[in-house]
Structure formats: C-alpha cells, structure tokens
C-alpha positions in Angstrom: -5.8 14.2 12.3 -2.3 14.1 13.6 -2.0 16.1 16.9 0.7 14.1 18.9 4.1 14.9 19.4 5.5 13.4 16.1 4.6 16.3 13.8 8.3 17.6 13.5 9.5 14.1 12.8 7.1 13.6 10.0 8.0 17.0 8.7 11.4 15.8 8.4 10.6 12.6 7.0 8.6 14.5 4.3 11.9 16.6 3.7 13.8 13.2 3.2 11.3 12.0 0.8 11.4 15.1 -1.6 15.1 14.8 -1.4 14.6 11.1 -2.4 12.8 12.5 -5.6 9.0 12.1 -4.7 7.2 15.2 -6.3 3.5 14.4 -6.2 2.5 17.2 -3.4 -0.8 15.2 -2.6 1.1 12.5 -1.8 3.7 14.5 0.1 0.9 16.2 2.2 -0.9 12.8 2.8 2.4 11.1 4.4 3.0 14.6 6.3 -0.7 14.1 8.0 -0.9 10.6 8.8 0.6 9.7 12.1 2.6 6.6 11.0 3.7 6.1 14.7 0.1 5.2 15.2 0.4 2.2 13.0 3.6 0.6 14.3 4.0 -1.3 17.7 5.0 1.0 20.5 8.3 -0.5 21.1 9.4 0.7 17.5 7.7 4.1 17.4 11.2 5.9 17.6 11.9 4.5 14.2 8.3 5.2 12.5 9.8 8.0 10.8 12.8 7.0 9.1 12.4 7.0 5.6 14.4 4.0 5.0 13.1 1.6 7.9 10.4 -1.4 7.3 9.1 -2.3 10.8 7.8 -5.7 11.9 4.0 -5.6 13.0 3.7 -9.0 13.9 2.2 -12.2 11.9 5.4 -12.2 9.9 4.3 -8.8 8.3 6.0 -5.6 8.0 5.2 -1.8 7.4 6.9 -0.8 4.4 9.6 2.0 4.5 8.2 5.4 4.1 10.0 6.0 0.6 8.9 3.0 -0.6 5.4 3.8 0.4 5.6 7.1 -1.3 7.3 5.8 -4.2 4.5 3.3 -5.0 1.6 5.9 -4.1 3.2 8.2 -6.4 3.5 5.8 -9.3 -0.1 4.8 -9.0 -1.0 8.5 -9.8 -4.4 8.4 -7.9 -6.8 11.5 -8.1 -9.5 12.5 -6.0 -12.2 10.6 -7.7 -10.5 7.2 -8.1 -11.6 4.0 -6.7 -8.5 2.1 -5.2 -7.6 -1.3 -4.6 -5.1 -2.5 -1.8 -3.9 -5.9 -1.6 -2.2 -6.4 2.0 -3.8 -4.2 4.5 -1.1 -4.8 7.0 -1.0 -2.2 9.7 -3.3 0.0 7.5 -0.8 2.7 7.2 -0.7 2.7 3.3 -4.7 2.4 3.2 -4.8 5.8 5.4 -2.2 7.6 3.0 -4.7 6.1 0.2 -7.9 7.4 1.8 -6.3 10.9 1.8 -5.8 10.6 -2.0 -9.0 8.9 -3.2 -12.5 8.8 -3.2 -12.8 5.1 -2.0 -10.2 2.6 -0.8 -11.0 -1.3 -0.8 -8.4 -3.3 1.0 -7.9 -7.1 1.2 -5.9 -8.8 4.0 -5.6 -12.5 4.3 -4.4 -12.4 8.1 -7.9 -11.6 10.0 -6.3 -10.1 13.5 -4.3 -7.7 11.2 -7.4 -6.8 9.4 -9.2 -6.1 12.5 -6.2 -4.2 14.1 -6.3 -2.2 11.0 -9.8 -1.4 11.1 -9.6 -0.4 14.8 -7.0 2.1 13.6 -8.5 3.8 10.7 -12.0 4.1 12.8 -9.8 6.0 15.6 -8.6 8.5 13.1 -12.0 8.8 11.8 -11.1 7.5 8.5 -14.3 6.4 6.8 -13.7 5.7 3.1 -11.6 2.4 3.4 -13.4 -0.9 3.4 -11.2 -3.9 4.5 -12.2 -7.4 3.6 -10.3 -10.8 4.8 -9.9 -12.9 1.6 -7.2 -14.3 -0.6 -5.8 -10.9 -2.3 -4.3 -12.5 -5.2 -8.0 -12.9 -6.6 -8.6 -9.2 -6.2 -12.3 -8.1 -5.1 -14.3 -8.9 -8.1 -17.5 -7.6 -6.9 -16.6 -4.1 -6.6 -14.0 -3.8 -9.6 -13.2 -1.9 -11.6 -10.5 0.1 -10.1 -8.8 3.2 -11.3 -5.7 1.8 -9.4 -4.4 -1.0 -7.4 -1.6 -1.4 -4.9 0.0 -4.6 -4.0 2.1 -4.3 -0.8 3.7 -7.9 -0.9 5.7 -9.6 -3.7 4.3 -11.7 -6.1 6.4 -14.3 -8.4 4.4 -12.8 -11.3 1.7 -10.3 -12.0 -1.8 -11.9 -11.0 -3.9 -12.0 -14.0 -7.1 -11.3 -11.8 -5.8 -8.0 -10.8 -4.9 -6.8 -14.3 -8.5 -7.6 -15.3 -9.9 -5.6 -12.8 -8.5 -2.2 -13.8 -10.2 0.3 -16.0 -8.8 1.5 -19.4 -5.9 3.7 -18.5 -5.8 2.2 -14.8 -2.4 1.3 -12.9 -1.3 -1.6 -11.0 1.7 -1.2 -8.9 3.4 -4.2 -7.2 6.7 -6.1 -6.3 7.8 -8.9 -8.4 10.3 -11.3 -8.4 11.9 -13.9 -6.2 11.2 -14.2 -2.4 14.3 -12.6 -1.6 14.7 -9.6 -3.9 12.1 -8.1 -6.3 11.4 -5.1 -8.6 8.6 -2.5 -8.1 6.8 -3.0 -11.5 4.1 -0.5 -12.7 1.3 -1.9 -15.2 -0.9 0.4 -17.2 -4.0 -1.1 -18.7 -4.3 0.5 -22.5 -7.6 -1.2 -23.8 -6.3 -4.8 -24.4 -2.8 -3.8 -24.0 -0.5 -3.4 -20.9 2.3 -1.2 -20.5 5.0 -2.3 -18.2 7.5 0.1 -16.3 10.1 -1.1 -13.6 10.8 1.5 -10.9 13.3 0.1 -8.3 14.4 -2.6 -6.5 12.7 -3.9 -3.5 12.3 -6.5 -0.6 8.8 -7.2 0.2 7.3 -10.3 2.2 5.6 -12.9 -0.2 2.1 -12.5 -1.5 0.4 -15.5 -0.6 -2.4 -17.1 -2.3 -3.7 -18.6 -5.7 -2.0 -16.3 -7.9 1.0 -15.7 -5.6 3.1 -17.7 -3.6 1.8 -21.0 -2.0 1.1 -21.1 1.5 -1.8 -20.8 3.6 -4.8 -18.2 3.1 -6.8 -17.3 6.4 
C-alpha cells in the first residue's frame, strides 16, 4: 500500500513505538504499512513520523501522535472479524489503521469538509472497509450497532452513555475523558450490565463536541 520514500521513516517510527511499550504486532504492522504522511498537510510531512508529535489538519482539528494512536488501538484489542466504530474521522489516519485490523470500520465526523477529504484519501489507498458519516458522534451510530470496539479521538467531559449502550458484551470503548485542557485515556469494557474501567495515560485532545460532549456547533 505504501510505496513512497517514507518507508524507512515508518520503520523508525514503529521501532520507537516498540520502545514505548506497544506489543500488539498487528497494530505495529498496520502502522508500518499505512503512509501517515499522506494524511497530513504537505507542509507538515517532515514531522509525520515523529512518534510524539500531533499535527494540525485544519478546521481546528489535529492528527494524534503516533504513540497515542498505537496505545489507543492496542487497548481496543481489535480482532480481524470485529466491527469498529470510530468517533472523529479527522484526517482518516486512525480509520486507515483500524481498517487493517477489523472487518468493518464505521467512522463519524461532524465536520463535513474533513469527512470528504478523509474519504478521498482512503479511496486513493484502496481501503474499502471504512464507511464515513457526517453527524454528532456523541450519539454513536445506532443503526449499525452493536460494535466490538469504539474509539473516540476527541476529549469528552464524561463517557457518553449512547456509546456504552452500543457495545457488544465484552466490547471495549477507548476515549480521552477530562477537562478541555488535559484528559486521561480511559478504557471501558462491557460485562453484561456492568462496566469495568481502566485509565491508561494522560492525554491532550481537541474537545468532543455534541449532545453528550462539550457544547458547540455540530455540523
């Protein structure tokens, strides 16, 4: 899939992720394959493979650091037959990584221009198992639920109830939760009617806007 001049930089990035503690070989292989430079503005491509750098992609949004993408993806524990919901398509990079791991990826983006651009990138790479919809991501995508895993790439003040409800039994929700300035990445695993919660690490994401997130305009 990636036949450009960045293969060596990707390999270096993956080595850094392994040193950071990422152990899921499927996640590492996906991130070694997906051309992250293709998902960032041309002016920032020199920084695309720095493992601890987030990049502005326009519309007030960012593409997360590779180590955060890897940590959240690993925590989701995605299997090859899984159905995954992503909240916050952004550039499309996280969806592309998920597409290498899951059977189907359903991604929600509230900003229509970002959704269109992400779809164009995924189409250009021949990634066919990702569906994108423009809507309020805090509501989830109930028509296609339930999901084996849900990843949220924006920070919520609390865990959105609709997302928990759309998990299968044993499913995992991974999202940053906290204040607008700083958050913690939280994993919520559904066990029947109970939910087990684990906090992974600190984070700093853009706010999750919507009915069950921070107040603001939803496109």
